[in-house]
C-alpha positions, -999 to 999 in steps of 0.1 A, spaced: -382 -43 221 -358 -17 209 -340 -42 187 -374 -49 170 -377 -12 161 -342 -11 148 -348 -42 127 -381 -28 113 -364 5 104 -335 -13 87 -358 -36 68 -378 -6 56 -347 12 44 -334 -20 27 -366 -25 9 -366 11 -3 -331 7 -16 -341 -24 -35 -372 -8 -51 -355 25 -58 -333 14 -88 -361 -7 -103 -385 22 -105 -357 45 -117 -349 20 -145 -386 19 -155 -388 57 -156 -356 62 -174 -368 55 -210 -401 73 -205 -383 105 -193 -356 107 -219 -329 84 -206 -304 110 -194 -283 107 -164 -301 136 -148 -333 115 -147 -314 88 -128 -299 113 -103 -333 130 -98 -349 97 -90 -323 87 -65 -325 121 -48 -363 118 -47 -362 84 -29 -336 96 -5 -356 127 4 -388 106 8 -370 83 32 -357 112 52 -391 128 53 -406 95 65 -381 92 93 -387 129 103 -425 123 103 -422 92 125 -398 110 148 -420 140 152 -451 119 158 -435 98 185 -419 128 201 -450 150 204 -480 126 205 -491 102 232 -493 65 222 -531 67 221 -530 98 199 -505 82 176 -529 54 168 -556 79 158 -531 101 139 -516 73 118 -551 57 114 -564 90 99 -534 92 76 -539 56 64 -576 62 60 -569 92 39 -547 72 16 -574 46 12 -599 72 1 -577 84 -27 -576 50 -43 -588 49 -79 -617 27 -90 -597 11 -119 -597 -26 -120 -566 -45 -130 
């Protein structure tokens, strides 16, 4: 079971590293196209990844498994309620 968790974490990190340059390249022209924009984007994604790992570590360390379900469910429910009503 541990190998499954390791693979899930590695897959999540790999997907972030694939998406990171794509979003940075899209933001580059809109924000001036300087190297500082590229560097700031990369630092943001690395910080977001680290914050996500810290959040998951803290939740698994201090919450019981039953409480984790409620905690993460509340967080996901909160994300769903902030969705805009725009139709694409």
